[in-house]
N, C-alpha and C positions, 0 to 999 in steps of 0.2 A: 793127917795134918790137924794140929790143934786149932780150935776156932779163933784164938787170938793171935795166931801165927800168920803174918803177912807174906811170908816167903812162898814162892810158887811151889806146888807139889811137882814131883818128878813125873815126866810123861813116859808112858810105855810105848812100845812099837805101834800099837793100834791107835793110840792118841795121835801120834806123829803122822800116821798114815791118814787119819781123818783130817788133820789140819792141812796136809799136802793136797788132798782131794778137794777140800773146801776152798783152798786158794785157787785151784784151777777152775772150779765151778761152784760158786756160792749158792747156786739155785738147784743143785742136785737134789733129787727126791731122797727122802730118808731111806726108803726101801732100796734104792739103787746104791746109796752110800753103805747101807748095811751089807748088801751083797758084796761090795768091793772090799770090805774089811772082814768079811766072814763072821758077822755077829747078827743077832736078831735086831729087827728094827727098834724094839723097845730099849735094848742095851745101847744101841748107837745113839738114840735120842737122848738118853740119860748122860752119855759121855759128852755129847755136844752141849747139853745144858750145863754140865759141870765145867767144860772148857770155857764156856761163855761166862759163867759165874766167877770162875777163877781168873778171868781177865785175859786168857789166851786169844779168845775171839772177841774183837772189839766191836764188830758190827758187820753189816753187809751193804754193799752199794754197787750200782751199775757203773761200768766204765764207759764213758761217753766219748764219741768221736769229736774232738775239738775242732777239726777242720770243717765238719758239717754244721757246727754250731757257732761259726764266726769267731773262733778263738784259736786259729791255727798257728799263731806265732808265740813260741815260748820264749820268755825272757827271764834271766836271772839278774838280780840287782844286789850288789854289795852295798851295805849301808854302814856308814861311820857316824856314830853319835857325837854330839858336841861334848858330852860328859857321860861317863859310865857309872853314874851314881844310881843307887837303888830307885830313887824317885823318877829319874829320867827313863831308866830302863823299864820300870813298871808302867809308866805312862805310854811308852812306845809299844810295849807288848799288849796293853789293853786296847790301844787304837788299832793295832793290826788285827785283832780279833773281830773288829766290827766291819772290816773291809772284805767283802766277798771276792773282790778282784785279786786279792792276795791268796794264792792257793797254799803256799807253804812259807814259813818264816822260821829260821833257825839261828839261835845264838851260837856263834862259832869262835874258836880260838884262832888267833892269827892277826893279820894286818887290818882287819875290819871287824865290826861288831855283829852284824846280822846278815844273813843271806836270804833274800826273798825270791820266791818263784811265782811267776804270774803267767797268764796266757791272755793274749789280746788278738784282735783281728789282723792288725798290721802295724807298721812303724808309726803312722799317724795316731792310731789309738794308743800306742805305747807313750808317745809324746804327751798326750792328754793325761794318761795315767800317772806318769812321773811328775807332771806339773800339778795336777789337782789332788792326787792321792799320796804318793810317796813323799813329796816335799812338804806335805801338810802334816805328816806324822810328827809327833813330839820328839824334839832333840836331834833331828836329822841335820848333820853338818855337811856330809859328802856322800855321793853315790857313784858307783861305777856299774855300767850296764853291759850285759853280755847277751846278745840276741843269738838264739840257737839257730844254726843253719841246717842241721840235720839231727834228728833223734836217732841215735844209734841203738840205744836200748832204753826201754821205759817199762818198768815193772814195779809193783809193790810187793811181789812175792818174796817171802823170806826163805832161805835155804833151811829145810827141816830134815 
């Protein structure tokens, strides 16, 4: 890959296996990872560094139990903006970045503008969040709430 080329380099079978294993266990010891892919620890460490440098690995984090931390209720919120001009959308996006209560926010195509994912303790906490946080975001004209009754599947793992 040329230094000025921003396109991702192709991944070989070992790179893909490393990524699969790291998705399952981001804390795996380098020695154990090396054994799993049949390479030396030095070679695996260099591959992991390259995969990180090239942007395939964005970081590592612990998955926490929201129920034990008082955030057992997941809620999705459709947001319709009053105008979809660049200034309104940029103000909305900037405000969302500052709100730790908002776990995810996606600009979507369809009948609304943004989809927000949040977790709260209960419906009362959600009512406070919608009133003090979501409705205070710039440009919000309308919202529709979807409280999750059961998490059927929850993963961030990509098929590799």
